[in-house]
N, CA, C and O atoms as a CHARMM CRD file, in Angstrom:
* protein
*
  344
    1    1 UNK  N      0.26600 -11.98200   7.27900 PROA 1      0.00000
    2    1 UNK  CA    -0.35600 -12.64100   8.39000 PROA 1      0.00000
    3    1 UNK  C      0.29600 -12.13400   9.69700 PROA 1      0.00000
    4    1 UNK  O      1.50800 -11.93600   9.78100 PROA 1      0.00000
    5    2 UNK  N     -0.62000 -11.92500  10.77000 PROA 2      0.00000
    6    2 UNK  CA    -0.23300 -11.38500  11.91800 PROA 2      0.00000
    7    2 UNK  C      1.03700 -12.19700  12.61700 PROA 2      0.00000
    8    2 UNK  O      0.97500 -13.42700  12.62200 PROA 2      0.00000
    9    3 UNK  N      1.94500 -11.67400  13.08300 PROA 3      0.00000
   10    3 UNK  CA     3.13300 -12.27000  13.76900 PROA 3      0.00000
   11    3 UNK  C      4.04000 -12.92500  12.68800 PROA 3      0.00000
   12    3 UNK  O      4.67100 -13.93200  13.01000 PROA 3      0.00000
   13    4 UNK  N      4.14500 -12.43900  11.46600 PROA 4      0.00000
   14    4 UNK  CA     5.08900 -12.82700  10.39900 PROA 4      0.00000
   15    4 UNK  C      6.24600 -12.08600  10.66700 PROA 4      0.00000
   16    4 UNK  O      6.20100 -11.11600  11.42400 PROA 4      0.00000
   17    5 UNK  N      7.44600 -12.50700  10.03000 PROA 5      0.00000
   18    5 UNK  CA     8.58000 -11.90100  10.00600 PROA 5      0.00000
   19    5 UNK  C      9.15800 -11.52800   8.59300 PROA 5      0.00000
   20    5 UNK  O      9.24400 -12.37600   7.70500 PROA 5      0.00000
   21    6 UNK  N      9.54800 -10.23700   8.42500 PROA 6      0.00000
   22    6 UNK  CA    10.13600  -9.97600   7.11300 PROA 6      0.00000
   23    6 UNK  C     11.28400  -8.96200   7.14100 PROA 6      0.00000
   24    6 UNK  O     11.53700  -8.28600   8.13700 PROA 6      0.00000
   25    7 UNK  N     12.01800  -8.89100   5.89900 PROA 7      0.00000
   26    7 UNK  CA    13.03500  -7.93900   5.98300 PROA 7      0.00000
   27    7 UNK  C     12.35900  -6.57800   5.95500 PROA 7      0.00000
   28    7 UNK  O     11.19700  -6.35500   5.61700 PROA 7      0.00000
   29    8 UNK  N     13.35700  -5.62300   6.40300 PROA 8      0.00000
   30    8 UNK  CA    12.78300  -4.32600   6.56200 PROA 8      0.00000
   31    8 UNK  C     12.35800  -3.69800   5.05400 PROA 8      0.00000
   32    8 UNK  O     11.25100  -3.19100   4.87000 PROA 8      0.00000
   33    9 UNK  N     13.17100  -3.77900   4.22100 PROA 9      0.00000
   34    9 UNK  CA    12.97500  -3.30300   2.84500 PROA 9      0.00000
   35    9 UNK  C     11.70800  -3.84200   2.23100 PROA 9      0.00000
   36    9 UNK  O     11.07900  -3.08200   1.49500 PROA 9      0.00000
   37   10 UNK  N     11.22600  -5.14400   2.46000 PROA 10     0.00000
   38   10 UNK  CA    10.16500  -5.84000   1.94300 PROA 10     0.00000
   39   10 UNK  C      8.83500  -5.28100   2.78900 PROA 10     0.00000
   40   10 UNK  O      7.75600  -5.12900   2.21600 PROA 10     0.00000
   41   11 UNK  N      8.98400  -5.04500   3.94200 PROA 11     0.00000
   42   11 UNK  CA     7.91900  -4.39200   4.75900 PROA 11     0.00000
   43   11 UNK  C      7.60200  -3.14200   4.21900 PROA 11     0.00000
   44   11 UNK  O      6.41200  -2.92900   3.98400 PROA 11     0.00000
   45   12 UNK  N      8.51000  -2.18100   3.94700 PROA 12     0.00000
   46   12 UNK  CA     8.23600  -0.81000   3.60400 PROA 12     0.00000
   47   12 UNK  C      7.61300  -0.94200   2.09300 PROA 12     0.00000
   48   12 UNK  O      6.70100  -0.17700   1.77800 PROA 12     0.00000
   49   13 UNK  N      8.10500  -1.91300   1.15900 PROA 13     0.00000
   50   13 UNK  CA     7.24800  -2.14300  -0.06900 PROA 13     0.00000
   51   13 UNK  C      6.07800  -2.43400   0.09600 PROA 13     0.00000
   52   13 UNK  O      5.26800  -1.82700  -0.60300 PROA 13     0.00000
   53   14 UNK  N      5.60700  -3.38200   1.00000 PROA 14     0.00000
   54   14 UNK  CA     4.35200  -3.87500   1.24300 PROA 14     0.00000
   55   14 UNK  C      3.49400  -2.74100   1.75300 PROA 14     0.00000
   56   14 UNK  O      2.33100  -2.58800   1.38200 PROA 14     0.00000
   57   15 UNK  N      4.12900  -1.91900   2.65200 PROA 15     0.00000
   58   15 UNK  CA     3.36200  -0.84200   3.20500 PROA 15     0.00000
   59   15 UNK  C      2.86400   0.24400   2.15300 PROA 15     0.00000
   60   15 UNK  O      1.72900   0.72100   2.14400 PROA 15     0.00000
   61   16 UNK  N      3.94700   0.57700   1.21800 PROA 16     0.00000
   62   16 UNK  CA     3.47100   1.49700   0.21900 PROA 16     0.00000
   63   16 UNK  C      2.30500   0.63800  -0.64600 PROA 16     0.00000
   64   16 UNK  O      1.26400   1.25700  -0.86900 PROA 16     0.00000
   65   17 UNK  N      2.39200  -0.55000  -1.07900 PROA 17     0.00000
   66   17 UNK  CA     1.34600  -1.07600  -1.75800 PROA 17     0.00000
   67   17 UNK  C     -0.06600  -1.23600  -0.87800 PROA 17     0.00000
   68   17 UNK  O     -1.14700  -1.29100  -1.46300 PROA 17     0.00000
   69   18 UNK  N      0.02300  -1.29700   0.40500 PROA 18     0.00000
   70   18 UNK  CA    -1.08800  -1.58000   1.20900 PROA 18     0.00000
   71   18 UNK  C     -1.68200  -0.12500   1.33000 PROA 18     0.00000
   72   18 UNK  O     -2.90700  -0.05200   1.42300 PROA 18     0.00000
   73   19 UNK  N     -1.00400   0.95600   1.33900 PROA 19     0.00000
   74   19 UNK  CA    -1.59400   2.37700   1.59100 PROA 19     0.00000
   75   19 UNK  C     -2.04200   2.90500   0.24000 PROA 19     0.00000
   76   19 UNK  O     -2.98800   3.69300   0.25200 PROA 19     0.00000
   77   20 UNK  N     -1.52800   2.60100  -0.85200 PROA 20     0.00000
   78   20 UNK  CA    -1.81800   3.04100  -2.19500 PROA 20     0.00000
   79   20 UNK  C     -1.24200   4.49800  -2.32300 PROA 20     0.00000
   80   20 UNK  O     -0.70100   5.07400  -1.37900 PROA 20     0.00000
   81   21 UNK  N     -1.41400   5.06900  -3.63800 PROA 21     0.00000
   82   21 UNK  CA    -1.24700   6.21400  -3.93800 PROA 21     0.00000
   83   21 UNK  C     -1.96100   7.46300  -3.07800 PROA 21     0.00000
   84   21 UNK  O     -3.12700   7.34300  -2.70200 PROA 21     0.00000
   85   22 UNK  N     -1.26400   8.54300  -2.82300 PROA 22     0.00000
   86   22 UNK  CA    -1.80000   9.61200  -2.09900 PROA 22     0.00000
   87   22 UNK  C     -1.81200   9.66900  -0.71900 PROA 22     0.00000
   88   22 UNK  O     -2.40800  10.59200  -0.16300 PROA 22     0.00000
   89   23 UNK  N     -1.04800   8.53100   0.12100 PROA 23     0.00000
   90   23 UNK  CA    -1.00500   8.36700   1.58400 PROA 23     0.00000
   91   23 UNK  C     -0.24600   9.54200   2.15200 PROA 23     0.00000
   92   23 UNK  O      0.63600  10.15000   1.54600 PROA 23     0.00000
   93   24 UNK  N     -0.65200   9.79200   3.31000 PROA 24     0.00000
   94   24 UNK  CA     0.10800  10.95600   4.24900 PROA 24     0.00000
   95   24 UNK  C      0.41700  10.45600   5.47000 PROA 24     0.00000
   96   24 UNK  O     -0.05200   9.42000   5.94200 PROA 24     0.00000
   97   25 UNK  N      1.28700  11.25600   6.04400 PROA 25     0.00000
   98   25 UNK  CA     1.70400  11.28600   7.52400 PROA 25     0.00000
   99   25 UNK  C      0.99400  12.39700   8.29500 PROA 25     0.00000
  100   25 UNK  O      1.69200  13.35900   8.61700 PROA 25     0.00000
  101   26 UNK  N     -0.13800  12.39800   8.59400 PROA 26     0.00000
  102   26 UNK  CA    -0.73700  13.50300   9.21100 PROA 26     0.00000
  103   26 UNK  C     -0.13100  14.43100  10.20300 PROA 26     0.00000
  104   26 UNK  O     -0.27300  15.65300  10.24900 PROA 26     0.00000
  105   27 UNK  N      0.71200  13.50500  11.15300 PROA 27     0.00000
  106   27 UNK  CA     1.63000  14.23800  11.98300 PROA 27     0.00000
  107   27 UNK  C      3.06300  13.84900  11.56300 PROA 27     0.00000
  108   27 UNK  O      3.47300  12.68800  11.56800 PROA 27     0.00000
  109   28 UNK  N      3.82800  14.98900  11.17800 PROA 28     0.00000
  110   28 UNK  CA     4.99000  14.74700  10.58900 PROA 28     0.00000
  111   28 UNK  C      5.97300  14.17000  11.66500 PROA 28     0.00000
  112   28 UNK  O      5.91900  14.60400  12.81600 PROA 28     0.00000
  113   29 UNK  N      6.81500  13.26000  11.33200 PROA 29     0.00000
  114   29 UNK  CA     7.52800  12.49900  12.17500 PROA 29     0.00000
  115   29 UNK  C      7.13800  11.53300  13.05000 PROA 29     0.00000
  116   29 UNK  O      7.93600  11.01000  13.82800 PROA 29     0.00000
  117   30 UNK  N      5.78600  11.19600  12.98600 PROA 30     0.00000
  118   30 UNK  CA     5.13400  10.16700  13.79700 PROA 30     0.00000
  119   30 UNK  C      5.17500   8.69900  13.44100 PROA 30     0.00000
  120   30 UNK  O      4.91300   7.80700  14.24800 PROA 30     0.00000
  121   31 UNK  N      5.53500   8.49600  12.12600 PROA 31     0.00000
  122   31 UNK  CA     5.62800   7.33400  11.63300 PROA 31     0.00000
  123   31 UNK  C      4.32000   6.35400  11.59800 PROA 31     0.00000
  124   31 UNK  O      4.30400   5.12900  11.72500 PROA 31     0.00000
  125   32 UNK  N      3.13100   7.33000  11.37000 PROA 32     0.00000
  126   32 UNK  CA     1.97700   6.70400  11.06900 PROA 32     0.00000
  127   32 UNK  C      1.49900   7.34900   9.77500 PROA 32     0.00000
  128   32 UNK  O      1.48100   8.56900   9.60800 PROA 32     0.00000
  129   33 UNK  N      1.18000   6.60400   9.02500 PROA 33     0.00000
  130   33 UNK  CA     0.61600   6.80200   7.50100 PROA 33     0.00000
  131   33 UNK  C     -0.69400   6.35200   7.25500 PROA 33     0.00000
  132   33 UNK  O     -1.10400   5.24400   7.60200 PROA 33     0.00000
  133   34 UNK  N     -1.30300   7.13800   6.70400 PROA 34     0.00000
  134   34 UNK  CA    -2.83000   6.84400   6.49500 PROA 34     0.00000
  135   34 UNK  C     -3.12800   6.90300   4.87600 PROA 34     0.00000
  136   34 UNK  O     -2.72500   7.80600   4.14400 PROA 34     0.00000
  137   35 UNK  N     -3.82500   5.89400   4.50200 PROA 35     0.00000
  138   35 UNK  CA    -4.20500   5.92700   2.87800 PROA 35     0.00000
  139   35 UNK  C     -5.11400   6.99900   2.60500 PROA 35     0.00000
  140   35 UNK  O     -5.84500   7.42500   3.49900 PROA 35     0.00000
  141   36 UNK  N     -5.13300   7.49200   1.39200 PROA 36     0.00000
  142   36 UNK  CA    -5.92500   8.56800   0.89900 PROA 36     0.00000
  143   36 UNK  C     -7.28100   8.41000   1.19400 PROA 36     0.00000
  144   36 UNK  O     -7.92800   9.43200   1.42200 PROA 36     0.00000
  145   37 UNK  N     -7.89600   7.19800   1.23600 PROA 37     0.00000
  146   37 UNK  CA    -9.39300   7.04700   1.53000 PROA 37     0.00000
  147   37 UNK  C     -9.65700   7.01000   3.18700 PROA 37     0.00000
  148   37 UNK  O    -10.78600   7.02100   3.67800 PROA 37     0.00000
  149   38 UNK  N     -8.43400   6.96700   3.94600 PROA 38     0.00000
  150   38 UNK  CA    -8.55800   6.91300   5.41800 PROA 38     0.00000
  151   38 UNK  C     -8.96000   5.56600   6.06400 PROA 38     0.00000
  152   38 UNK  O     -9.29200   5.44600   7.24300 PROA 38     0.00000
  153   39 UNK  N     -8.88600   4.50300   5.09800 PROA 39     0.00000
  154   39 UNK  CA    -9.43100   3.25900   5.68700 PROA 39     0.00000
  155   39 UNK  C     -8.20400   2.25700   6.03000 PROA 39     0.00000
  156   39 UNK  O     -8.36800   1.10300   6.42600 PROA 39     0.00000
  157   40 UNK  N     -7.05700   2.82300   5.83400 PROA 40     0.00000
  158   40 UNK  CA    -5.89300   1.83200   6.11000 PROA 40     0.00000
  159   40 UNK  C     -4.69100   2.77900   6.61100 PROA 40     0.00000
  160   40 UNK  O     -4.42100   3.91600   6.22400 PROA 40     0.00000
  161   41 UNK  N     -4.02700   1.96600   7.60800 PROA 41     0.00000
  162   41 UNK  CA    -2.77700   2.73200   8.25000 PROA 41     0.00000
  163   41 UNK  C     -1.78500   1.90500   8.24700 PROA 41     0.00000
  164   41 UNK  O     -1.97700   0.69100   8.19300 PROA 41     0.00000
  165   42 UNK  N     -0.49800   2.47800   8.30800 PROA 42     0.00000
  166   42 UNK  CA     0.74100   1.71500   8.49000 PROA 42     0.00000
  167   42 UNK  C      1.41100   2.46300   9.60800 PROA 42     0.00000
  168   42 UNK  O      1.48300   3.69200   9.57900 PROA 42     0.00000
  169   43 UNK  N      1.86400   1.80400  10.51500 PROA 43     0.00000
  170   43 UNK  CA     2.55600   2.49300  11.65900 PROA 43     0.00000
  171   43 UNK  C      3.94800   1.98500  11.93700 PROA 43     0.00000
  172   43 UNK  O      4.14400   0.77300  11.84200 PROA 43     0.00000
  173   44 UNK  N      4.94200   2.80300  12.27400 PROA 44     0.00000
  174   44 UNK  CA     6.25700   2.21600  12.47500 PROA 44     0.00000
  175   44 UNK  C      6.79100   3.47200  13.52000 PROA 44     0.00000
  176   44 UNK  O      7.72100   4.23700  13.26600 PROA 44     0.00000
  177   45 UNK  N      6.07900   3.47500  14.57300 PROA 45     0.00000
  178   45 UNK  CA     6.61900   4.45000  15.47400 PROA 45     0.00000
  179   45 UNK  C      8.13200   4.03400  16.17400 PROA 45     0.00000
  180   45 UNK  O      8.66100   2.93800  15.99000 PROA 45     0.00000
  181   46 UNK  N      8.65100   5.00200  16.91400 PROA 46     0.00000
  182   46 UNK  CA     9.86800   4.71400  17.46400 PROA 46     0.00000
  183   46 UNK  C      9.79000   3.29400  18.39300 PROA 46     0.00000
  184   46 UNK  O     10.45500   2.27000  18.24000 PROA 46     0.00000
  185   47 UNK  N      8.90000   3.54500  19.26000 PROA 47     0.00000
  186   47 UNK  CA     8.68800   2.36100  20.06300 PROA 47     0.00000
  187   47 UNK  C      8.52200   1.08700  19.51900 PROA 47     0.00000
  188   47 UNK  O      8.93700   0.06300  20.06200 PROA 47     0.00000
  189   48 UNK  N      7.84100   1.13500  18.31300 PROA 48     0.00000
  190   48 UNK  CA     7.43800  -0.08800  17.61000 PROA 48     0.00000
  191   48 UNK  C      8.82600  -0.59400  16.95700 PROA 48     0.00000
  192   48 UNK  O      9.08400  -1.79700  16.98700 PROA 48     0.00000
  193   49 UNK  N      9.62900   0.23300  16.42700 PROA 49     0.00000
  194   49 UNK  CA    10.75000  -0.31500  15.59800 PROA 49     0.00000
  195   49 UNK  C     11.81100  -0.63000  16.36600 PROA 49     0.00000
  196   49 UNK  O     12.66000  -1.41700  15.94800 PROA 49     0.00000
  197   50 UNK  N     11.90200  -0.01400  17.67500 PROA 50     0.00000
  198   50 UNK  CA    12.95800  -0.34100  18.66100 PROA 50     0.00000
  199   50 UNK  C     12.57800  -1.53800  19.45100 PROA 50     0.00000
  200   50 UNK  O     13.38800  -2.00900  20.24900 PROA 50     0.00000
  201   51 UNK  N     11.43300  -2.05100  19.29100 PROA 51     0.00000
  202   51 UNK  CA    10.93400  -3.29700  20.16600 PROA 51     0.00000
  203   51 UNK  C     10.57000  -3.02000  21.65700 PROA 51     0.00000
  204   51 UNK  O     10.58000  -3.91800  22.50000 PROA 51     0.00000
  205   52 UNK  N     10.26200  -1.78300  21.92000 PROA 52     0.00000
  206   52 UNK  CA     9.98500  -1.35100  23.31700 PROA 52     0.00000
  207   52 UNK  C      8.68300  -2.06600  23.70600 PROA 52     0.00000
  208   52 UNK  O      8.46800  -2.00100  24.91600 PROA 52     0.00000
  209   53 UNK  N      7.77400  -2.72200  23.00700 PROA 53     0.00000
  210   53 UNK  CA     6.63000  -3.52900  23.35300 PROA 53     0.00000
  211   53 UNK  C      6.35600  -4.28300  22.24200 PROA 53     0.00000
  212   53 UNK  O      6.97600  -4.12800  21.19000 PROA 53     0.00000
  213   54 UNK  N      5.45700  -5.10800  22.38800 PROA 54     0.00000
  214   54 UNK  CA     4.87100  -5.97900  21.40700 PROA 54     0.00000
  215   54 UNK  C      5.89300  -7.25300  20.85700 PROA 54     0.00000
  216   54 UNK  O      5.71200  -7.79500  19.76600 PROA 54     0.00000
  217   55 UNK  N      6.83600  -7.57800  21.66500 PROA 55     0.00000
  218   55 UNK  CA     7.63800  -8.65200  21.52800 PROA 55     0.00000
  219   55 UNK  C      8.71800  -8.68400  20.84200 PROA 55     0.00000
  220   55 UNK  O      9.35500  -9.72400  20.67800 PROA 55     0.00000
  221   56 UNK  N      9.11200  -7.36600  20.27700 PROA 56     0.00000
  222   56 UNK  CA    10.42100  -7.17500  19.38600 PROA 56     0.00000
  223   56 UNK  C     10.10300  -6.09900  18.52600 PROA 56     0.00000
  224   56 UNK  O      8.98800  -5.57800  18.55900 PROA 56     0.00000
  225   57 UNK  N     11.13100  -5.67000  17.64300 PROA 57     0.00000
  226   57 UNK  CA    10.80700  -4.63800  16.61300 PROA 57     0.00000
  227   57 UNK  C      9.78900  -5.22500  15.71000 PROA 57     0.00000
  228   57 UNK  O      9.84300  -6.38000  15.28700 PROA 57     0.00000
  229   58 UNK  N      8.72400  -4.24400  15.39900 PROA 58     0.00000
  230   58 UNK  CA     7.83800  -4.51700  14.47300 PROA 58     0.00000
  231   58 UNK  C      7.10800  -3.29000  13.78000 PROA 58     0.00000
  232   58 UNK  O      7.42100  -2.14100  14.08900 PROA 58     0.00000
  233   59 UNK  N      6.21500  -3.53400  12.92300 PROA 59     0.00000
  234   59 UNK  CA     5.49500  -2.60900  12.36300 PROA 59     0.00000
  235   59 UNK  C      4.04600  -3.02800  12.42300 PROA 59     0.00000
  236   59 UNK  O      3.75000  -4.19500  12.67800 PROA 59     0.00000
  237   60 UNK  N      3.09200  -2.05400  12.18200 PROA 60     0.00000
  238   60 UNK  CA     1.59000  -2.35900  12.30000 PROA 60     0.00000
  239   60 UNK  C      1.01500  -1.88300  11.02200 PROA 60     0.00000
  240   60 UNK  O      1.24600  -0.78500  10.51500 PROA 60     0.00000
  241   61 UNK  N      0.15700  -2.91700  10.49500 PROA 61     0.00000
  242   61 UNK  CA    -0.88700  -2.48000   9.32500 PROA 61     0.00000
  243   61 UNK  C     -2.11200  -2.61000   9.92500 PROA 61     0.00000
  244   61 UNK  O     -2.55200  -3.60900  10.49400 PROA 61     0.00000
  245   62 UNK  N     -2.69000  -1.44400   9.75300 PROA 62     0.00000
  246   62 UNK  CA    -4.27600  -1.38800  10.47400 PROA 62     0.00000
  247   62 UNK  C     -5.32500  -1.17200   9.45600 PROA 62     0.00000
  248   62 UNK  O     -5.06200  -0.61800   8.38900 PROA 62     0.00000
  249   63 UNK  N     -6.55300  -1.61100   9.77200 PROA 63     0.00000
  250   63 UNK  CA    -7.67200  -1.54500   8.81100 PROA 63     0.00000
  251   63 UNK  C     -8.33200  -0.59400   9.92400 PROA 63     0.00000
  252   63 UNK  O     -8.25400  -0.80700  11.13400 PROA 63     0.00000
  253   64 UNK  N     -8.97500   0.46200   9.34200 PROA 64     0.00000
  254   64 UNK  CA    -9.75600   1.40600   9.89900 PROA 64     0.00000
  255   64 UNK  C    -11.31000   1.64100   9.63500 PROA 64     0.00000
  256   64 UNK  O    -11.62000   1.65200   8.44400 PROA 64     0.00000
  257   65 UNK  N    -12.15700   1.79900  10.39900 PROA 65     0.00000
  258   65 UNK  CA   -13.54300   2.04100  10.13900 PROA 65     0.00000
  259   65 UNK  C    -14.02500   3.32000  10.99200 PROA 65     0.00000
  260   65 UNK  O    -13.38500   3.71300  11.96800 PROA 65     0.00000
  261   66 UNK  N    -15.19900   3.93100  10.54600 PROA 66     0.00000
  262   66 UNK  CA   -15.76300   4.93500  11.38400 PROA 66     0.00000
  263   66 UNK  C    -16.20000   4.39300  12.94100 PROA 66     0.00000
  264   66 UNK  O    -16.80900   3.35200  13.18600 PROA 66     0.00000
  265   67 UNK  N    -15.83400   5.14700  13.67000 PROA 67     0.00000
  266   67 UNK  CA   -16.00200   4.90300  15.30800 PROA 67     0.00000
  267   67 UNK  C    -17.43300   5.36400  15.53200 PROA 67     0.00000
  268   67 UNK  O    -17.74800   6.55000  15.44300 PROA 67     0.00000
  269   68 UNK  N    -18.39700   4.27100  15.86300 PROA 68     0.00000
  270   68 UNK  CA   -20.00100   4.72100  16.02000 PROA 68     0.00000
  271   68 UNK  C    -20.06100   5.93100  17.26000 PROA 68     0.00000
  272   68 UNK  O    -20.81200   6.90500  17.30100 PROA 68     0.00000
  273   69 UNK  N    -19.17000   5.58400  18.09600 PROA 69     0.00000
  274   69 UNK  CA   -19.23400   6.34600  19.60000 PROA 69     0.00000
  275   69 UNK  C    -18.52400   7.91000  19.44700 PROA 69     0.00000
  276   69 UNK  O    -18.84400   8.83900  20.18900 PROA 69     0.00000
  277   70 UNK  N    -17.63400   8.01300  18.48900 PROA 70     0.00000
  278   70 UNK  CA   -17.00300   9.26000  18.13900 PROA 70     0.00000
  279   70 UNK  C    -17.26800   9.63400  16.92600 PROA 70     0.00000
  280   70 UNK  O    -16.56500   9.08600  16.07600 PROA 70     0.00000
  281   71 UNK  N    -18.11700  10.45500  16.50900 PROA 71     0.00000
  282   71 UNK  CA   -18.57200  11.02500  15.02700 PROA 71     0.00000
  283   71 UNK  C    -17.08400  11.55400  14.43600 PROA 71     0.00000
  284   71 UNK  O    -16.23000  12.09000  15.14200 PROA 71     0.00000
  285   72 UNK  N    -16.96500  11.31500  13.12800 PROA 72     0.00000
  286   72 UNK  CA   -15.70000  11.73400  12.39700 PROA 72     0.00000
  287   72 UNK  C    -14.40800  11.17300  12.90400 PROA 72     0.00000
  288   72 UNK  O    -13.37700  11.57200  12.36400 PROA 72     0.00000
  289   73 UNK  N    -14.33700  10.35700  13.80600 PROA 73     0.00000
  290   73 UNK  CA   -13.12400   9.57300  14.29900 PROA 73     0.00000
  291   73 UNK  C    -13.07600   8.30700  13.52200 PROA 73     0.00000
  292   73 UNK  O    -14.15800   7.82100  13.19200 PROA 73     0.00000
  293   74 UNK  N    -11.94400   7.68500  13.17200 PROA 74     0.00000
  294   74 UNK  CA   -11.77000   6.33800  12.75400 PROA 74     0.00000
  295   74 UNK  C    -11.36300   5.47400  13.97700 PROA 74     0.00000
  296   74 UNK  O    -10.81700   5.98100  14.95700 PROA 74     0.00000
  297   75 UNK  N    -11.64400   4.17000  13.88800 PROA 75     0.00000
  298   75 UNK  CA   -11.07100   3.26500  14.99000 PROA 75     0.00000
  299   75 UNK  C    -10.42300   2.06800  14.16600 PROA 75     0.00000
  300   75 UNK  O    -10.84700   1.68200  13.07700 PROA 75     0.00000
  301   76 UNK  N     -9.41600   1.57900  14.79600 PROA 76     0.00000
  302   76 UNK  CA    -8.92600   0.19500  14.32000 PROA 76     0.00000
  303   76 UNK  C     -9.56200  -0.79400  14.62100 PROA 76     0.00000
  304   76 UNK  O     -9.76400  -1.20200  15.76500 PROA 76     0.00000
  305   77 UNK  N    -10.05500  -1.41800  13.28200 PROA 77     0.00000
  306   77 UNK  CA   -10.70500  -2.81800  13.38800 PROA 77     0.00000
  307   77 UNK  C     -9.72600  -4.14600  13.21200 PROA 77     0.00000
  308   77 UNK  O    -10.02500  -5.21700  13.73900 PROA 77     0.00000
  309   78 UNK  N     -8.76500  -4.00200  12.57700 PROA 78     0.00000
  310   78 UNK  CA    -7.70500  -5.01100  12.56900 PROA 78     0.00000
  311   78 UNK  C     -6.19300  -4.27000  12.77400 PROA 78     0.00000
  312   78 UNK  O     -5.84600  -3.12100  12.50100 PROA 78     0.00000
  313   79 UNK  N     -5.56200  -5.21000  13.26900 PROA 79     0.00000
  314   79 UNK  CA    -4.02800  -4.67200  13.62800 PROA 79     0.00000
  315   79 UNK  C     -3.21300  -5.96500  13.30200 PROA 79     0.00000
  316   79 UNK  O     -3.35900  -6.97800  13.98700 PROA 79     0.00000
  317   80 UNK  N     -2.38200  -5.91400  12.28100 PROA 80     0.00000
  318   80 UNK  CA    -1.50500  -6.84100  12.00400 PROA 80     0.00000
  319   80 UNK  C     -0.08100  -6.50400  12.18400 PROA 80     0.00000
  320   80 UNK  O      0.41700  -5.58600  11.53400 PROA 80     0.00000
  321   81 UNK  N      0.69300  -7.28900  13.14400 PROA 81     0.00000
  322   81 UNK  CA     2.18600  -7.00500  13.45000 PROA 81     0.00000
  323   81 UNK  C      2.70000  -7.91000  12.62100 PROA 81     0.00000
  324   81 UNK  O      2.34200  -9.06600  12.39800 PROA 81     0.00000
  325   82 UNK  N      3.93000  -7.01500  12.00900 PROA 82     0.00000
  326   82 UNK  CA     4.97600  -7.80300  11.18900 PROA 82     0.00000
  327   82 UNK  C      6.12900  -7.22100  11.98200 PROA 82     0.00000
  328   82 UNK  O      6.35000  -6.04400  12.26700 PROA 82     0.00000
  329   83 UNK  N      7.01900  -8.64800  12.36000 PROA 83     0.00000
  330   83 UNK  CA     8.25800  -8.35800  12.87400 PROA 83     0.00000
  331   83 UNK  C      9.53300  -8.13400  11.91800 PROA 83     0.00000
  332   83 UNK  O      9.57500  -8.69200  10.82200 PROA 83     0.00000
  333   84 UNK  N     10.43800  -7.40500  12.31100 PROA 84     0.00000
  334   84 UNK  CA    11.40400  -7.22700  11.42100 PROA 84     0.00000
  335   84 UNK  C     12.73100  -8.04600  11.65500 PROA 84     0.00000
  336   84 UNK  O     13.26600  -8.05700  12.76300 PROA 84     0.00000
  337   85 UNK  N     13.17400  -8.63600  10.72200 PROA 85     0.00000
  338   85 UNK  CA    14.20600  -9.37700  10.47500 PROA 85     0.00000
  339   85 UNK  C     15.56500  -8.90800  10.78600 PROA 85     0.00000
  340   85 UNK  O     16.26900  -9.54400  11.57000 PROA 85     0.00000
  341   86 UNK  N     15.98100  -7.81000  10.20500 PROA 86     0.00000
  342   86 UNK  CA    17.13200  -7.04200  10.17000 PROA 86     0.00000
  343   86 UNK  C     17.07500  -5.71200  10.92700 PROA 86     0.00000
  344   86 UNK  O     18.05600  -4.97000  10.94500 PROA 86     0.00000
């Protein structure tokens, strides 16, 4: 649920389940991981986990779909923020 707080280890386990097998990090070191089918993303960039925006340290669970304006590009349709407790 958007705005929920969780312990870091629990968030990472949830992210693994959310992304499923075969997920990738297209840009190494970016902290953005994409599911094998390209419809889900988990984001924990440096500015996210350091709380530089968004109200504190957090991660993002995103649902994606094809962008009708940009062929072959995906767009975020849902972005759920989970705040880190520890």
